[in-house]
C-alpha positions as CSV (number, residue, x, y, z in Angstrom):
1,M,-172.4,52.2,-188.9
2,H,-171.1,51.7,-185.4
3,M,-171.4,47.9,-185.7
4,N,-169.4,48.0,-189.0
5,R,-166.6,49.9,-187.3
6,L,-166.7,47.4,-184.5
7,I,-166.4,44.5,-186.9
8,F,-163.5,46.2,-188.8
9,S,-161.7,46.9,-185.5
10,L,-162.1,43.2,-184.5
11,F,-160.7,42.2,-187.9
12,L,-157.6,44.5,-187.5
13,L,-157.1,43.2,-183.9
14,F,-157.2,39.6,-185.2
15,C,-154.8,40.4,-188.0
16,C,-152.3,42.0,-185.6
17,S,-152.5,39.0,-183.3
18,L,-152.0,36.6,-186.2
19,G,-149.1,38.7,-187.4
20,A,-147.5,38.5,-183.9
21,L,-148.0,34.7,-183.9
22,A,-146.4,34.6,-187.4
23,Q,-143.1,36.1,-186.5
24,G,-140.7,34.3,-188.8
25,S,-143.6,32.3,-190.4
26,P,-145.0,33.0,-193.9
27,W,-148.1,35.1,-194.0
28,K,-149.9,36.9,-196.8
29,M,-152.2,39.9,-197.4
30,D,-155.2,39.3,-199.7
31,F,-157.1,41.9,-201.8
32,Y,-160.4,40.8,-203.2
33,L,-162.7,42.3,-205.9
34,G,-165.8,40.5,-207.0
35,I,-169.6,40.2,-206.9
36,A,-172.2,39.1,-204.3
37,S,-175.6,37.6,-205.0
38,Y,-178.4,36.8,-202.7
39,A,-181.0,33.9,-202.5
40,G,-184.0,34.1,-200.2
41,D,-187.6,35.4,-200.2
42,L,-187.0,37.5,-203.4
43,A,-184.8,35.2,-205.3
44,D,-184.8,31.4,-205.3
45,H,-181.1,31.2,-206.3
46,P,-178.1,33.5,-206.6
47,F,-177.6,33.2,-210.4
48,Y,-179.9,36.0,-211.5
49,S,-177.4,38.4,-213.1
50,E,-179.7,41.3,-212.3
51,N,-179.1,40.7,-208.6
52,W,-175.2,40.7,-208.9
53,K,-173.7,43.5,-206.9
54,P,-170.1,44.5,-206.2
55,S,-168.1,43.5,-203.2
56,V,-164.6,44.1,-202.0
57,G,-162.5,42.5,-199.4
58,L,-159.2,42.4,-197.4
59,G,-157.7,39.3,-195.9
60,L,-154.7,37.9,-194.0
61,Q,-153.5,34.4,-194.3
62,Y,-151.1,32.5,-191.9
63,R,-149.5,29.3,-193.1
64,L,-149.8,26.6,-190.4
65,G,-147.6,24.3,-192.5
66,A,-148.3,22.5,-195.7
67,P,-151.0,22.0,-196.7
68,L,-153.0,24.0,-194.1
69,A,-153.5,27.8,-193.6
70,L,-155.6,29.9,-191.3
71,K,-157.2,32.9,-192.9
72,S,-159.2,36.0,-191.7
73,D,-161.2,38.0,-194.3
74,F,-163.1,41.3,-194.1
75,Y,-165.7,42.1,-196.8
76,H,-168.0,44.9,-197.7
77,G,-170.6,44.8,-200.5
78,R,-174.2,45.0,-201.5
79,L,-177.1,42.6,-202.0
80,S,-180.4,43.1,-203.9
81,G,-183.5,41.2,-205.0
82,S,-186.8,41.9,-206.7
83,D,-190.1,40.1,-207.5
84,E,-189.5,41.2,-211.0
85,Y,-187.0,38.4,-211.4
86,F,-188.5,35.9,-208.9
87,S,-190.7,33.4,-210.6
88,T,-191.5,30.9,-207.7
89,S,-193.2,33.2,-205.2
90,D,-195.9,31.6,-203.0
91,W,-198.2,34.6,-203.8
92,P,-200.3,34.9,-207.0
93,D,-198.6,36.7,-209.9
94,G,-198.9,40.5,-209.5
95,D,-200.0,40.4,-205.8
96,R,-196.5,41.1,-204.5
97,R,-194.1,43.7,-206.0
98,A,-191.4,43.9,-203.4
99,R,-187.7,44.7,-203.9
100,F,-184.8,45.3,-201.6
101,N,-181.3,46.6,-201.5
102,S,-178.9,46.0,-198.6
103,A,-175.3,46.9,-197.7
104,F,-173.4,44.2,-195.8
105,T,-170.2,43.9,-193.9
106,Q,-168.7,40.4,-193.2
107,W,-165.9,39.1,-191.1
108,N,-164.9,35.4,-191.4
109,I,-162.3,33.1,-190.1
110,A,-161.6,29.9,-192.1
111,L,-159.2,27.0,-192.4
112,E,-157.8,26.4,-195.9
113,Y,-156.6,23.1,-197.3
114,H,-154.2,23.4,-200.3
115,F,-154.4,20.1,-202.2
116,L,-151.1,20.4,-204.2
117,E,-149.0,22.2,-201.6
118,S,-146.5,19.5,-201.0
119,A,-146.2,18.5,-204.7
120,A,-145.7,22.1,-205.9
121,R,-143.6,23.5,-203.0
122,N,-140.4,24.1,-204.9
123,S,-142.0,25.5,-208.1
124,P,-141.7,29.4,-208.4
125,R,-144.9,29.4,-210.5
126,R,-147.5,27.1,-209.3
127,L,-151.2,26.4,-209.2
128,S,-152.7,25.8,-205.8
129,P,-156.3,24.7,-205.6
130,Y,-157.8,24.9,-202.1
131,L,-160.9,24.4,-200.1
132,A,-161.8,26.6,-197.1
133,L,-164.3,26.0,-194.3
134,G,-165.2,28.5,-191.6
135,G,-167.7,31.2,-190.5
136,G,-168.1,34.6,-188.9
137,L,-170.3,37.6,-188.3
138,L,-172.5,39.4,-190.8
139,I,-173.9,43.0,-190.5
140,Y,-176.6,43.9,-193.0
141,E,-179.0,46.9,-193.5
142,P,-181.8,46.0,-195.8
143,R,-184.0,48.7,-197.4
144,I,-187.1,47.1,-198.7
145,N,-190.0,48.5,-200.7
146,F,-193.0,46.1,-200.3
147,G,-195.0,47.9,-203.1
148,F,-198.8,48.1,-203.3
149,T,-201.1,45.0,-203.0
150,R,-204.8,44.3,-202.9
151,N,-204.2,40.8,-201.2
152,S,-205.4,41.1,-197.7
153,E,-203.4,38.1,-196.5
154,L,-200.2,39.5,-198.1
155,E,-201.0,42.9,-196.6
156,Q,-201.2,41.4,-193.1
157,A,-197.9,39.5,-193.7
158,I,-196.2,42.7,-194.9
159,S,-197.5,44.5,-191.8
160,D,-196.0,41.7,-189.6
161,D,-192.7,42.1,-191.3
162,M,-192.7,45.8,-190.9
163,G,-193.5,45.4,-187.2
164,T,-190.8,42.9,-186.5
165,N,-187.8,44.2,-184.7
166,Y,-185.2,41.8,-186.1
167,S,-181.4,41.9,-185.4
168,K,-179.1,43.4,-188.1
169,V,-176.3,41.1,-187.0
170,A,-176.2,37.4,-188.0
171,L,-173.9,34.5,-188.1
172,N,-172.8,33.1,-191.4
173,G,-171.0,30.1,-192.6
174,D,-168.2,30.1,-195.2
175,L,-167.5,27.3,-197.7
176,T,-165.0,28.5,-200.3
177,V,-163.3,26.8,-203.3
178,G,-160.5,28.6,-205.0
179,L,-157.4,28.5,-207.2
180,D,-154.2,30.5,-206.7
181,Y,-151.5,31.0,-209.2
182,R,-148.1,32.4,-208.2
183,I,-146.9,35.0,-210.8
184,F,-143.9,36.3,-208.9
185,K,-142.1,35.2,-205.8
186,A,-144.2,37.4,-203.5
187,W,-147.3,37.9,-205.6
188,S,-150.2,35.5,-206.6
189,I,-153.5,35.9,-208.3
190,G,-156.5,33.7,-207.8
191,L,-160.2,33.0,-208.3
192,S,-162.6,32.0,-205.5
193,M,-166.2,31.3,-205.1
194,S,-167.9,31.0,-201.7
195,V,-171.3,30.2,-200.3
196,H,-172.6,31.7,-197.0
197,P,-175.6,30.3,-195.3
198,T,-177.0,32.5,-192.5
199,N,-179.1,32.1,-189.4
200,T,-181.6,34.8,-190.4
201,D,-184.5,35.1,-192.7
202,Y,-184.4,38.9,-192.8
203,L,-181.4,39.4,-195.0
204,D,-183.8,40.9,-197.5
205,G,-186.0,42.6,-194.8
206,M,-188.9,40.2,-195.2
207,S,-190.0,36.8,-193.8
208,W,-193.7,36.5,-193.2
209,S,-194.5,37.9,-196.6
210,G,-192.0,35.6,-198.1
211,N,-191.0,32.1,-197.0
212,P,-190.6,32.2,-193.2
213,N,-189.5,28.5,-193.0
214,K,-186.2,29.1,-194.9
215,N,-183.3,31.3,-193.9
216,D,-181.7,33.6,-196.5
217,W,-178.2,33.0,-197.9
218,F,-175.8,34.5,-200.4
219,A,-172.8,33.7,-202.5
220,K,-169.7,35.6,-203.6
221,G,-167.2,35.1,-206.5
222,G,-164.2,37.2,-207.7
223,L,-160.6,37.8,-208.2
224,R,-157.9,37.9,-205.5
225,L,-154.4,39.5,-205.4
226,Q,-152.1,38.1,-202.8
227,H,-148.9,39.5,-201.4
228,Q,-146.5,37.4,-199.3
229,F,-144.7,39.5,-196.7
230,S,-141.1,38.5,-196.6
231,H,-138.1,40.7,-196.6
232,E,-135.5,38.0,-196.1
233,P,-134.1,35.6,-198.7
234,D,-135.5,32.0,-198.9
235,R,-133.4,30.0,-201.3
236,D,-135.4,26.8,-201.0
237,R,-138.7,28.6,-201.1
238,D,-140.1,26.7,-198.1
239,G,-141.4,29.8,-196.4
240,V,-138.7,29.8,-193.8
241,A,-136.1,32.6,-194.2
242,D,-132.6,31.5,-194.7
243,S,-131.5,33.2,-191.5
244,R,-133.8,30.9,-189.6
245,D,-133.6,27.9,-191.9
246,A,-131.5,25.0,-190.6
247,C,-131.6,23.5,-194.1
248,P,-131.6,26.6,-196.4
249,D,-131.0,24.6,-199.6
250,V,-133.6,21.9,-199.0
251,A,-137.3,22.7,-198.8
252,G,-138.7,21.8,-195.5
253,L,-141.4,22.5,-192.9
254,P,-141.7,25.6,-190.7
255,G,-142.1,23.4,-187.6
256,M,-138.8,21.6,-188.5
257,L,-136.8,24.9,-188.8
258,G,-137.1,24.6,-192.6
259,C,-135.7,21.0,-192.7
260,P,-137.6,18.2,-194.4
261,D,-139.2,15.3,-192.6
262,S,-139.8,12.8,-195.3
263,D,-141.4,10.1,-193.1
264,R,-143.4,12.6,-191.0
265,D,-142.3,11.1,-187.7
266,G,-141.4,14.4,-186.0
267,L,-137.7,14.3,-186.6
268,H,-136.2,16.2,-189.5
269,D,-134.2,14.1,-192.0
270,G,-130.8,15.5,-190.7
271,E,-131.5,14.0,-187.3
272,D,-133.4,10.9,-188.5
273,L,-131.3,7.8,-188.8
274,C,-134.2,6.3,-190.9
275,P,-135.5,9.3,-192.8
276,N,-137.8,7.3,-195.1
277,D,-139.3,5.1,-192.4
278,P,-141.4,6.6,-189.5
279,G,-140.1,5.8,-186.1
280,G,-139.9,6.9,-182.5
281,I,-137.9,9.8,-181.3
282,N,-136.2,7.5,-178.7
283,L,-134.8,5.4,-181.5
284,R,-133.7,8.5,-183.6
285,G,-136.6,8.1,-186.0
286,C,-136.2,4.4,-186.8
287,P,-139.0,1.9,-186.6
288,D,-139.3,-0.9,-184.1
289,S,-141.8,-3.4,-185.5
290,D,-141.7,-5.8,-182.6
291,G,-141.6,-3.2,-179.9
292,D,-138.5,-4.6,-178.1
293,G,-136.7,-1.3,-177.9
294,I,-134.2,-2.2,-180.7
295,A,-134.5,-0.4,-184.0
296,D,-135.4,-2.7,-186.9
297,K,-132.1,-1.9,-188.7
298,D,-130.1,-3.2,-185.6
299,D,-132.5,-6.0,-184.8
300,L,-131.5,-9.5,-185.9
301,C,-135.1,-10.6,-185.4
302,P,-137.0,-7.4,-186.3
303,Y,-140.5,-8.9,-186.2
304,V,-140.1,-11.0,-183.0
305,Y,-139.8,-9.5,-179.6
306,G,-136.3,-10.3,-178.2
307,L,-133.6,-9.3,-175.8
308,V,-130.8,-6.7,-176.3
309,Q,-128.1,-9.1,-175.3
310,R,-129.3,-11.5,-178.0
311,G,-129.4,-8.8,-180.7
312,G,-133.1,-8.5,-180.5
313,C,-133.8,-12.2,-180.9
314,P,-135.8,-14.2,-178.3
315,I,-134.6,-17.1,-176.3
316,E,-135.5,-20.2,-178.4
317,D,-137.1,-22.8,-176.3
318,R,-139.3,-25.0,-178.5
319,D,-140.4,-27.4,-175.8
320,G,-141.0,-24.7,-173.2
321,D,-139.0,-26.3,-170.5
322,G,-137.0,-23.2,-169.6
323,I,-133.8,-24.5,-171.2
324,E,-132.5,-22.7,-174.3
325,D,-132.5,-24.9,-177.4
326,S,-128.8,-24.5,-177.9
327,K,-128.2,-26.0,-174.4
328,D,-131.1,-28.5,-174.5
329,L,-130.1,-32.0,-175.4
330,C,-133.8,-32.7,-176.2
331,P,-135.0,-29.4,-177.7
332,N,-138.3,-30.9,-178.8
333,S,-139.2,-32.6,-175.6
334,A,-139.6,-30.9,-172.2
335,G,-137.3,-32.1,-169.5
336,P,-135.8,-30.9,-166.2
337,P,-132.5,-29.0,-165.9
338,E,-130.7,-31.8,-164.1
339,R,-131.3,-33.9,-167.3
340,E,-130.1,-31.1,-169.5
341,G,-133.6,-30.7,-170.9
342,C,-134.4,-34.3,-171.7
343,P,-137.6,-35.9,-170.3
344,I,-137.9,-38.9,-168.0
345,V,-139.2,-41.5,-170.5
346,D,-139.9,-45.2,-169.9
347,T,-142.0,-46.2,-172.8
348,D,-142.5,-49.8,-171.8
349,Q,-143.0,-49.0,-168.1
350,D,-140.4,-51.6,-167.0
351,G,-138.6,-49.2,-164.6
352,I,-135.7,-48.7,-166.9
353,L,-135.4,-45.3,-168.7
354,D,-135.4,-45.5,-172.5
355,E,-132.0,-44.0,-172.7
356,D,-130.7,-47.0,-170.6
357,D,-133.1,-49.6,-172.1
358,R,-131.8,-51.8,-174.9
359,C,-135.4,-52.7,-175.7
360,P,-137.3,-49.5,-174.9
361,S,-140.6,-50.7,-176.4
362,D,-140.7,-54.1,-174.8
363,Y,-141.2,-54.7,-171.1
364,G,-138.1,-56.3,-169.8
365,L,-135.8,-57.2,-166.9
366,S,-133.0,-55.1,-165.4
367,I,-130.5,-58.0,-165.7
368,F,-131.0,-57.9,-169.5
369,Q,-130.9,-54.0,-169.6
370,G,-134.7,-53.8,-170.2
371,C,-135.0,-56.7,-172.7
372,P,-137.6,-59.4,-172.1
373,D,-137.3,-63.1,-171.3
374,T,-140.7,-64.4,-172.3
375,D,-140.3,-68.1,-171.4
376,G,-138.5,-67.3,-168.1
377,D,-135.6,-69.6,-168.8
378,G,-132.9,-67.0,-167.9
379,I,-132.1,-66.3,-171.6
380,E,-133.2,-63.0,-173.0
381,D,-135.5,-63.3,-176.1
382,G,-132.9,-61.6,-178.4
383,R,-130.5,-64.5,-177.8
384,D,-133.1,-67.3,-177.2
385,A,-133.7,-69.5,-180.2
386,C,-136.9,-70.7,-178.6
387,P,-138.2,-67.5,-176.9
388,T,-141.6,-69.0,-176.0
389,L,-140.3,-72.4,-174.8
390,F,-138.4,-72.9,-171.5
391,G,-135.0,-74.2,-172.5
392,V,-131.4,-74.5,-171.4
393,Y,-128.4,-72.5,-172.3
394,T,-126.6,-75.4,-173.9
395,H,-129.4,-75.6,-176.5
396,N,-129.6,-71.7,-177.0
397,G,-132.7,-71.4,-174.9
398,C,-134.5,-74.4,-176.5
399,P,-135.6,-77.4,-174.3
400,E,-133.5,-80.5,-174.2
401,V,-134.5,-83.2,-176.7
402,I,-136.1,-86.1,-174.7
403,F,-137.2,-89.3,-176.4
404,P,-140.7,-90.4,-175.6
405,E,-139.5,-93.7,-174.1
406,E,-137.3,-91.7,-171.7
407,A,-140.1,-89.4,-170.8
408,A,-142.5,-92.3,-170.3
409,A,-140.0,-94.1,-168.1
410,E,-139.6,-90.9,-166.0
411,I,-143.3,-90.7,-165.4
412,N,-143.6,-94.4,-164.7
413,R,-141.0,-94.0,-161.9
414,Q,-143.2,-91.5,-160.1
415,V,-146.2,-92.1,-157.8
416,L,-149.0,-89.9,-156.5
417,L,-149.4,-90.2,-152.7
418,F,-152.9,-89.9,-151.0
419,D,-153.9,-89.2,-147.5
420,S,-155.0,-92.1,-145.3
421,G,-158.6,-93.2,-146.1
422,S,-159.0,-90.4,-148.8
423,A,-159.5,-90.6,-152.5
424,D,-159.2,-86.8,-153.0
425,I,-156.3,-85.8,-155.3
426,P,-153.8,-84.0,-153.1
427,R,-151.7,-82.3,-155.9
428,F,-151.8,-82.2,-159.7
429,R,-148.3,-81.6,-160.9
430,L,-147.7,-85.2,-161.8
431,L,-151.1,-85.5,-163.4
432,D,-150.5,-82.4,-165.5
433,Q,-147.2,-84.0,-166.8
434,V,-149.2,-87.1,-167.8
435,V,-151.7,-84.9,-169.6
436,E,-148.9,-83.1,-171.5
437,F,-147.3,-86.4,-172.4
438,M,-150.5,-88.0,-173.6
439,Q,-151.3,-85.0,-175.8
440,E,-147.8,-84.9,-177.3
441,Y,-147.6,-88.6,-178.0
442,P,-151.0,-89.9,-179.1
443,T,-149.8,-93.4,-179.7
444,Y,-149.2,-94.1,-176.0
445,K,-151.8,-95.6,-173.7
446,L,-152.0,-95.5,-169.9
447,T,-152.8,-97.8,-167.0
448,I,-153.7,-96.2,-163.7
449,S,-153.3,-98.4,-160.6
450,G,-154.5,-97.5,-157.1
451,F,-153.1,-98.9,-153.8
452,T,-153.8,-98.7,-150.0
453,D,-152.0,-99.5,-146.9
454,S,-152.9,-102.5,-144.7
455,E,-155.2,-100.7,-142.3
456,G,-158.8,-101.8,-142.4
457,N,-160.4,-104.9,-144.1
458,S,-159.2,-105.8,-147.5
459,Q,-162.6,-105.3,-149.2
460,D,-162.8,-101.7,-148.1
461,N,-159.2,-101.1,-149.1
462,L,-159.9,-102.6,-152.6
463,T,-162.8,-100.1,-153.0
464,L,-160.7,-97.2,-151.8
465,S,-157.8,-98.1,-154.1
466,R,-160.2,-98.2,-157.1
467,S,-161.7,-94.8,-156.1
468,R,-158.2,-93.3,-156.0
469,A,-157.4,-94.6,-159.5
470,R,-160.8,-93.5,-160.8
471,A,-160.3,-90.0,-159.5
472,C,-157.1,-89.7,-161.5
473,F,-158.8,-91.2,-164.6
474,R,-161.6,-88.6,-164.4
475,Y,-159.1,-85.6,-164.0
476,L,-157.1,-86.7,-167.0
477,A,-160.3,-87.1,-169.1
478,Q,-161.4,-83.6,-168.0
479,Q,-158.1,-82.3,-169.3
480,G,-158.8,-83.7,-172.7
481,V,-157.1,-87.2,-172.6
482,D,-159.2,-89.7,-174.6
483,E,-160.8,-92.2,-172.2
484,A,-160.3,-95.0,-174.8
485,R,-156.5,-94.6,-174.3
486,M,-156.8,-95.1,-170.5
487,R,-157.9,-97.7,-167.9
488,Y,-157.8,-97.8,-164.1
489,L,-157.4,-100.6,-161.6
490,G,-157.9,-100.9,-157.9
491,M,-155.2,-103.1,-156.4
492,G,-156.2,-102.8,-152.7
493,Q,-153.5,-103.6,-150.2
494,S,-152.0,-106.2,-152.4
495,D,-148.7,-104.5,-152.7
496,S,-148.2,-103.5,-149.0
497,G,-145.1,-105.0,-147.6
498,P,-143.1,-105.1,-144.4
499,D,-142.6,-101.4,-144.6
500,D,-146.3,-101.0,-144.0
501,F,-145.6,-101.3,-140.3
502,Y,-143.8,-98.0,-140.4
503,P,-145.4,-94.6,-141.1
504,K,-143.3,-93.9,-144.1
505,G,-144.0,-97.3,-145.5
506,E,-147.8,-96.8,-144.9
507,A,-147.6,-93.5,-146.8
508,M,-145.8,-95.1,-149.8
509,N,-148.6,-97.8,-149.9
510,R,-151.3,-95.1,-150.2
511,R,-150.5,-94.4,-153.8
512,V,-151.5,-94.3,-157.5
513,E,-149.0,-95.5,-160.1
514,F,-149.0,-94.6,-163.8
515,F,-147.8,-96.9,-166.5
516,L,-147.3,-95.5,-170.0
517,Y,-146.9,-98.0,-172.9
518,Q,-147.4,-98.4,-176.6
């Protein structure tokens, strides 16, 4: 009895504390009348109607804000069980004839979740299904009659139970489902059913003579009558009295002084510039999708991080050269600031930038603004009628027209001079002209004549002159001139004259002449 008084005192103390916390907040008193039924060593489930016993209760509920509530309940009732209705005992039929009866006192604290609280807030008559989860203390006083048995093992187990000094205080859990129905403004009725597992196997006064591996438990079910304490008018029925309700005509939240917060961002709709979109308090409740500190409603680029001075838009710099596209003459190609964002480009690598190069894809010369002169005749290819042939300006870059007779006469007037006593060809320019002529005019033939000065005997000079002519013959043949079109002669010193007594005259006598003819 002393423990029951202690539990009831703790319940009253909790209710008073809860009431103090609930100054100006909705709280309700709850009256309960129902039944309790036990399951354990003398009943395998709580649905034996023979075991149903009355229970009463008193509770206090504090609304934390839709849809949650905190509740404290105090219950008193009875539990009973008997082998007469227990068909799954581990002992043979008739060996055990036990029965018990126990008063209990229970104090629980639970958190309730009301599923339809938001949807039904403004309705004066509403259904409110809920689920509660919690736990508390349980005091029980089992009185058990073990009956008579001839089973020695059972007798020993009963003896062990009778000798066990178990606690009459246990912990119990609380899982409750219920349904409330508001019948008047301050009054509601409801149904509830709860299940209470415990941490003891002696709720029925036995363990060893029953099933010591499983703890006992019990269930309750009954009717509730609830009264909401409120002496002040509440026009919008949101649980906040009009005298404290900043929005008395619109249902709201207690934590928002009775004003609604449609987007649940912590700012009530009256202060929220974007009441339907959750946002930060620093932006008056408006969202900032790109996190640039500018509310989406004021951001010209709401999904791209930008600058305040640009209305929330970033600096556009597609080529990443640090020059804004609007000021970049080449926004798609990176370039230095001194070129206003344009790159230094010389595609043909001729030393002339593309922007100044009239032929940016062709290697060219600066005198032609980057355009080429392939044949090197001083006339750029774009104006050269014969861009691959060296020509003259008067013929639009094409070579002058020379008749073969004139070209042959020009070659015939030239001689190839040799060093004294040598048949080695000293230079090849004249020979190459002969090769070019012979290849261009295949009807022409060639006579090559070698000469010497007057030094030495005439026979040696004849041989030397022939060697000089033969050397030229072989070179021309190596260059592709048909040998059948050529012949060579050694003239010796036959053509040396008075000038042969002078150095210049001697040099002119050491020669090879070419005679082209048809």
